[in-house]
Legacy VTK file of the C-alpha trace (Angstrom):
# vtk DataFile Version 3.0
C-alpha trace
ASCII
DATASET POLYDATA
POINTS 474 float
29.868 22.108 25.845
28.697 25.566 25.406
27.777 24.955 21.736
25.303 22.363 22.985
21.766 23.605 23.915
20.514 23.555 27.593
16.926 22.681 28.443
15.111 25.011 30.600
11.998 23.395 32.216
9.471 26.206 33.205
7.396 25.471 36.285
6.015 28.285 38.472
8.461 30.816 36.903
6.520 31.921 33.967
8.458 35.026 32.610
11.871 35.858 31.123
13.039 38.721 32.999
15.039 38.742 36.160
15.133 34.864 36.091
17.620 32.978 37.959
17.000 29.680 36.459
16.944 30.924 32.864
20.386 32.831 33.631
21.948 29.686 34.811
20.809 27.718 31.711
21.861 30.580 29.330
25.306 30.597 30.946
25.779 27.024 29.404
24.418 27.407 25.984
21.299 28.296 24.048
18.016 27.695 25.837
15.398 25.240 24.831
12.322 26.313 26.710
10.151 23.488 27.764
6.837 23.183 29.770
5.844 19.638 31.086
2.078 19.157 31.952
2.750 16.406 34.591
-0.029 14.522 36.247
0.346 16.294 39.679
0.011 19.626 38.006
-2.949 18.498 35.944
-4.721 17.406 39.085
-4.065 20.708 40.961
-5.424 22.712 37.965
-8.458 20.527 37.700
-9.342 21.100 41.255
-9.079 24.937 40.867
-10.812 26.444 37.752
-9.547 30.001 38.527
-5.956 28.807 38.983
-6.246 26.851 35.867
-7.373 29.948 33.858
-4.477 31.950 35.462
-1.858 29.374 34.628
-2.946 28.963 31.099
-3.116 32.579 30.412
0.336 32.986 31.975
1.829 30.146 29.693
0.223 31.643 26.627
1.827 35.013 27.474
5.122 33.246 28.109
4.895 31.628 24.610
4.228 34.804 22.991
7.321 36.438 24.459
9.250 33.455 23.189
7.880 33.839 19.670
8.973 37.531 19.664
12.497 36.128 20.362
12.436 33.645 17.586
11.685 30.711 19.705
8.685 29.024 21.076
7.564 27.153 24.154
7.937 23.293 23.711
4.899 21.714 25.548
4.917 18.102 26.605
2.399 16.103 28.717
3.122 13.119 30.919
5.843 11.883 33.311
8.505 14.761 33.568
11.452 12.421 33.925
10.719 10.393 30.782
9.685 13.593 28.775
12.868 15.602 29.744
15.256 12.704 29.183
13.704 12.336 25.788
13.702 15.825 24.691
17.222 16.501 26.016
18.414 13.411 23.876
16.400 14.568 20.852
17.797 18.133 21.033
21.489 16.997 21.856
21.342 19.106 24.940
23.856 19.072 27.707
21.470 19.145 30.643
18.162 20.527 32.110
17.581 23.282 34.544
14.490 24.376 36.537
13.426 26.327 39.431
13.455 24.909 42.975
10.071 23.956 44.662
9.606 24.498 48.394
6.730 22.222 49.464
7.878 18.712 50.619
6.159 16.634 47.948
7.626 18.891 45.018
11.006 18.857 46.662
11.005 15.024 46.558
9.895 14.969 42.887
12.789 17.532 42.159
15.298 15.115 43.827
14.011 12.084 41.854
13.993 14.001 38.628
17.528 15.342 39.258
18.714 11.723 39.991
17.008 10.399 36.770
18.762 12.957 34.533
22.204 12.474 36.042
21.838 8.776 35.613
21.050 9.419 31.928
24.229 11.475 31.592
22.656 14.936 31.737
23.684 17.905 33.979
20.695 18.657 36.196
20.413 22.199 37.898
17.812 23.109 40.343
17.944 26.934 40.907
16.454 29.245 43.560
14.188 31.729 41.708
11.044 32.078 43.822
12.387 34.037 46.897
14.037 37.369 46.792
16.904 35.952 49.036
17.618 32.255 48.463
17.440 30.052 51.577
21.274 29.106 51.609
22.085 32.947 51.492
19.992 33.770 54.599
21.135 30.530 56.339
24.785 31.565 55.786
24.004 34.627 57.928
22.666 32.573 60.769
24.748 32.519 63.973
24.117 28.827 64.405
25.182 27.581 60.939
23.204 26.549 57.795
20.048 25.072 59.260
17.967 28.199 58.484
15.815 30.179 60.845
12.828 29.187 62.813
11.904 32.601 64.202
11.007 35.508 61.956
12.420 38.366 64.004
16.260 37.385 63.562
15.517 36.157 59.959
14.131 39.642 59.073
17.096 41.410 60.581
19.429 39.211 58.455
17.257 39.541 55.386
17.326 43.281 55.481
21.060 43.381 55.538
21.477 40.811 52.544
21.925 42.026 49.010
19.328 41.069 46.346
20.766 39.811 43.170
19.625 40.738 39.751
19.408 38.326 36.749
18.508 41.024 34.114
20.779 39.660 31.367
18.442 39.916 28.281
21.317 39.741 25.847
22.664 36.299 27.345
19.228 34.834 26.959
19.687 33.126 23.602
16.849 30.636 22.741
17.281 27.752 20.264
14.864 27.319 17.475
14.956 23.500 17.645
12.568 21.487 15.601
11.572 19.164 18.484
8.075 18.060 18.697
5.658 20.106 20.778
2.221 19.558 21.737
-0.505 22.334 22.000
-0.405 25.019 24.754
-2.587 24.137 27.673
-6.050 25.764 27.667
-8.406 26.396 30.545
-10.885 23.989 28.995
-8.238 21.189 29.169
-8.740 21.372 33.075
-12.557 21.842 33.152
-12.212 25.651 33.473
-13.184 28.364 31.150
-12.330 32.067 30.455
-9.066 33.933 30.652
-7.154 35.836 33.280
-4.997 38.821 33.410
-1.909 36.689 33.833
1.677 36.790 32.461
4.688 39.175 32.910
3.105 42.225 31.260
0.032 42.400 33.502
2.236 41.563 36.489
4.527 44.559 35.857
1.528 46.784 35.310
0.021 45.725 38.489
3.168 46.363 40.501
3.800 49.678 38.886
0.263 50.725 39.786
0.818 49.627 43.421
4.105 51.670 43.682
2.349 54.523 42.074
-1.118 54.514 43.836
-0.983 52.085 46.781
2.418 51.634 48.279
2.540 54.815 50.347
-0.730 53.865 52.088
0.159 50.102 52.581
0.334 50.464 56.312
-3.461 51.311 56.309
-4.325 49.134 53.517
-2.863 46.017 54.967
-5.431 46.299 57.926
-8.467 47.923 56.183
-10.146 45.474 53.805
-12.435 48.205 52.305
-9.611 50.095 51.106
-8.400 47.186 48.811
-4.990 48.846 48.169
-2.668 45.932 48.846
-0.458 44.800 46.009
-2.591 41.756 44.914
0.686 40.256 43.629
0.324 36.960 45.451
-0.891 34.727 42.417
1.861 36.487 40.207
4.456 35.761 42.695
3.343 32.191 43.172
3.520 31.427 39.356
6.585 33.577 38.881
5.134 36.023 36.356
7.054 38.604 38.308
10.241 38.250 40.358
10.278 38.656 44.057
13.774 40.056 43.709
12.490 42.819 41.206
9.757 43.729 43.600
11.970 43.885 46.571
14.858 45.812 44.902
12.260 48.412 43.596
10.901 49.007 47.125
14.253 49.057 48.641
15.254 51.782 46.041
12.171 53.692 46.700
13.093 53.808 50.335
16.409 55.663 49.514
14.285 58.535 48.056
15.163 61.518 50.242
11.841 63.173 49.556
9.752 60.118 50.710
7.377 61.096 53.569
7.337 59.348 56.941
4.102 57.628 56.185
5.422 56.295 52.936
8.661 55.085 54.538
6.570 53.170 56.973
4.307 51.676 54.412
7.347 50.647 52.322
9.035 48.958 55.322
5.792 47.116 56.177
5.531 45.855 52.585
9.116 44.610 52.656
8.435 42.850 55.879
5.631 41.148 53.956
7.990 40.038 51.282
10.466 38.894 53.875
7.719 36.919 55.542
7.298 35.073 52.284
10.828 34.209 51.924
10.907 33.158 55.572
8.264 30.590 55.162
9.930 29.386 51.747
13.314 28.812 53.602
11.586 27.180 56.538
9.940 24.694 54.381
13.192 24.206 52.452
15.201 23.237 55.666
12.222 21.506 57.386
10.035 19.976 54.699
8.092 17.698 57.141
6.220 20.718 58.375
3.780 20.120 55.480
2.246 17.428 57.582
3.482 18.117 61.201
3.639 21.143 63.261
7.060 22.997 63.397
6.780 23.189 67.201
7.627 19.728 68.498
5.613 20.291 71.615
2.360 20.712 69.504
2.764 17.558 67.445
0.502 15.618 69.654
-2.075 18.256 70.230
-5.616 17.009 69.151
-7.484 19.156 66.615
-10.887 18.303 65.352
-11.320 17.150 61.723
-15.012 18.085 61.676
-17.406 20.400 63.448
-21.189 21.142 62.991
-20.355 24.707 61.917
-17.508 23.796 59.559
-19.653 23.931 56.592
-20.915 27.362 57.609
-17.325 28.516 57.719
-16.706 27.007 54.177
-19.773 28.739 52.798
-19.355 32.073 54.579
-22.410 31.597 56.814
-20.983 31.648 60.290
-22.893 34.691 61.501
-19.758 36.855 61.986
-19.740 39.372 59.189
-15.945 39.860 58.851
-15.403 36.214 58.627
-18.230 35.600 56.188
-17.256 38.568 54.028
-13.749 37.226 53.674
-14.892 33.650 52.818
-17.334 34.947 50.233
-14.621 37.343 48.637
-12.300 34.203 48.420
-15.055 32.057 46.684
-16.053 34.949 44.404
-12.514 36.220 43.451
-9.927 33.541 44.384
-8.355 36.163 46.739
-8.906 37.573 50.230
-7.661 40.518 52.102
-4.600 39.496 54.062
-5.912 40.660 57.473
-9.273 39.046 57.015
-7.473 35.744 56.132
-5.987 35.982 59.620
-9.392 36.594 61.276
-11.125 33.804 59.134
-8.362 31.155 59.898
-8.279 31.991 63.674
-11.998 31.587 63.878
-11.688 28.018 62.262
-8.801 27.031 64.550
-9.941 28.507 67.748
-13.645 29.011 67.713
-14.135 25.554 66.140
-11.001 23.830 67.229
-10.697 22.527 63.627
-7.376 21.316 62.251
-5.262 23.893 60.464
-4.673 21.411 57.676
-8.415 21.290 57.039
-8.476 25.125 56.511
-5.196 24.904 54.294
-6.893 22.242 51.964
-10.098 24.240 51.731
-8.576 27.590 50.806
-6.307 25.730 48.444
-9.231 24.937 46.538
-10.345 28.610 46.144
-7.249 30.675 46.043
-5.643 31.581 42.641
-2.210 31.672 44.131
-0.407 28.108 44.234
2.124 27.978 47.036
1.687 25.140 49.569
4.844 26.057 51.399
3.545 29.505 52.051
0.039 28.132 52.934
1.584 25.776 55.426
3.666 28.439 57.104
0.818 30.838 57.355
-1.713 28.360 58.694
0.748 27.076 61.320
1.506 30.581 62.416
-2.059 31.435 62.896
-2.790 28.009 64.725
0.056 28.592 67.149
2.011 25.508 66.328
4.461 27.086 63.803
7.162 29.808 63.652
5.186 32.285 65.745
6.733 31.394 69.254
4.300 33.334 71.358
3.286 31.705 74.548
-0.360 31.406 73.499
-1.925 31.730 70.008
-3.268 35.155 69.016
-6.994 34.593 68.955
-8.804 37.249 66.937
-12.388 38.398 68.282
-14.067 38.712 64.991
-16.626 41.237 65.891
-14.043 43.411 67.632
-11.934 43.200 64.484
-14.933 44.133 62.332
-15.559 47.236 64.355
-11.912 48.355 64.378
-10.981 47.677 60.760
-14.421 47.867 58.989
-16.072 50.510 61.301
-18.528 51.724 58.550
-19.195 48.046 57.268
-18.150 48.936 53.684
-16.364 45.674 53.188
-19.052 43.463 54.906
-21.799 45.100 52.909
-19.857 44.601 49.587
-19.672 40.887 50.045
-22.832 40.129 52.300
-25.800 41.484 50.469
-28.110 40.376 53.513
-26.622 43.089 55.340
-26.463 45.782 52.797
-29.711 47.470 54.145
-29.407 46.625 57.793
-28.298 49.578 59.807
-24.852 49.015 61.179
-25.971 50.050 64.689
-27.829 46.733 65.137
-24.956 44.472 63.853
-24.074 43.925 67.343
-25.534 44.378 70.936
-25.157 47.010 73.482
-21.762 47.804 74.714
-22.395 45.641 77.893
-23.414 42.647 75.822
-21.331 39.988 74.396
-19.760 40.934 71.034
-22.294 38.788 69.112
-24.678 40.090 66.505
-27.993 41.169 68.212
-30.843 38.644 67.891
-33.215 41.312 66.592
-31.289 41.575 63.433
-32.243 38.154 62.249
-36.152 38.526 62.265
-37.006 37.959 58.615
-33.504 38.017 57.601
-31.462 35.366 55.706
-28.343 36.185 57.486
-27.535 33.423 60.137
-27.109 33.744 63.940
-23.470 33.236 65.165
-22.469 29.630 64.819
-20.792 29.662 68.234
-20.243 32.031 71.105
-16.773 33.330 70.442
-15.909 34.252 74.169
-16.951 30.895 75.387
-15.148 28.961 72.469
-11.885 30.982 72.867
-11.719 30.460 76.567
-12.290 26.790 76.234
-9.707 26.530 73.564
-7.131 28.414 75.589
-7.731 26.291 78.615
-6.963 23.163 76.461
-3.907 24.701 74.940
-2.503 25.899 78.196
-3.014 22.409 79.659
-1.225 20.575 76.813
1.027 18.628 76.953
0.596 18.113 80.768
-3.095 16.925 80.206
LINES 1 475
474 0 1 2 3 4 5 6 7 8 9 10 11 12 13 14 15 16 17 18 19 20 21 22 23 24 25 26 27 28 29 30 31 32 33 34 35 36 37 38 39 40 41 42 43 44 45 46 47 48 49 50 51 52 53 54 55 56 57 58 59 60 61 62 63 64 65 66 67 68 69 70 71 72 73 74 75 76 77 78 79 80 81 82 83 84 85 86 87 88 89 90 91 92 93 94 95 96 97 98 99 100 101 102 103 104 105 106 107 108 109 110 111 112 113 114 115 116 117 118 119 120 121 122 123 124 125 126 127 128 129 130 131 132 133 134 135 136 137 138 139 140 141 142 143 144 145 146 147 148 149 150 151 152 153 154 155 156 157 158 159 160 161 162 163 164 165 166 167 168 169 170 171 172 173 174 175 176 177 178 179 180 181 182 183 184 185 186 187 188 189 190 191 192 193 194 195 196 197 198 199 200 201 202 203 204 205 206 207 208 209 210 211 212 213 214 215 216 217 218 219 220 221 222 223 224 225 226 227 228 229 230 231 232 233 234 235 236 237 238 239 240 241 242 243 244 245 246 247 248 249 250 251 252 253 254 255 256 257 258 259 260 261 262 263 264 265 266 267 268 269 270 271 272 273 274 275 276 277 278 279 280 281 282 283 284 285 286 287 288 289 290 291 292 293 294 295 296 297 298 299 300 301 302 303 304 305 306 307 308 309 310 311 312 313 314 315 316 317 318 319 320 321 322 323 324 325 326 327 328 329 330 331 332 333 334 335 336 337 338 339 340 341 342 343 344 345 346 347 348 349 350 351 352 353 354 355 356 357 358 359 360 361 362 363 364 365 366 367 368 369 370 371 372 373 374 375 376 377 378 379 380 381 382 383 384 385 386 387 388 389 390 391 392 393 394 395 396 397 398 399 400 401 402 403 404 405 406 407 408 409 410 411 412 413 414 415 416 417 418 419 420 421 422 423 424 425 426 427 428 429 430 431 432 433 434 435 436 437 438 439 440 441 442 443 444 445 446 447 448 449 450 451 452 453 454 455 456 457 458 459 460 461 462 463 464 465 466 467 468 469 470 471 472 473
């Protein structure tokens, strides 16, 4: 059936290079590239203007690449099952392929779509493209069989020893010039947003090359120092697939083989690889345990009581908690759609432990502001921070926000960048004397718009740890 076209449905894999799904489709015939704007996607984009702008720019860039190859992106709106069955019939296609999803709701929709296509006589291929190492590949290395990993350390050991495949087969990507009907490309205005974003395969490649050239060697410092801002910033590109995680991981592994690389650079590259492996770890975790979207991975913590509301919850949402590092991170998120990775951990810790608020509340709030769109990763990270997921420490790691600020933003550069109320306040009075609690000095607030601390961190943290330690015996 190689003479028949094969439909490839783009989802969050908006590129042509190093593409596992496209390679699978191209091995079966000429490829008819299709994008379906389904109701679920439409609602998610409407809820996040920056995400909508990023997505639409990435789609436009993908279509431009296809046009250069003598094809175009066929855009449809509506139910994906009905749309894909119809277009496959109209094009005389042998089947449909697309990239696997990893959050539970999307995985269920993938299964339903696969069933509908097969019932209508089409081959349906769901291909792992988002991770650098597919879940089944890492699971095969698991000593207990194919159920995946629930602890990161053994997963990372296995991940480091596994090969990373390449799907760089540009000559095999033959696109059809079918005359099937196509709707207009999506625009940001369609989802209530405006403007453009630097999205698409070309900007992603430039960003990655710049990181390798200028930031990778200092990643070990940049990952902790928010004022440096030298992390890769690839998270939205990886989540929408404008760059392949395999490409990134392979290039970093190759860089590590450079005999002239300095020890600091090697350390930084290994830490960056660890971050990529952590991403794969959470994807495989959700793949094998999709119920974790709603419930903690740790069975013992499924009955633990979290708060759904708190008097200071709105202060956290708006970056007005009175803890400068937390507030600077939240304000950066709301202003840019991105937050420094270490500050994310501190801000999430404050919500879960200082307020005792459910990690799912935090996940939903950040999902509104982040450009990146990956619920499986969000779930894994939030559960990790909340002490109910894959981090198997006896007690959760509770960050002291002021101590973290003093250690990782000692000059206050990051805080002042995002909190103008503190821009002219001497850093010496940002906190009390050494013998005092690590709260901001009350004298700071006279005539200032910046708020007092919403809670006493030491008191709140101790109270949470007592309750955590007593569960489930309480």
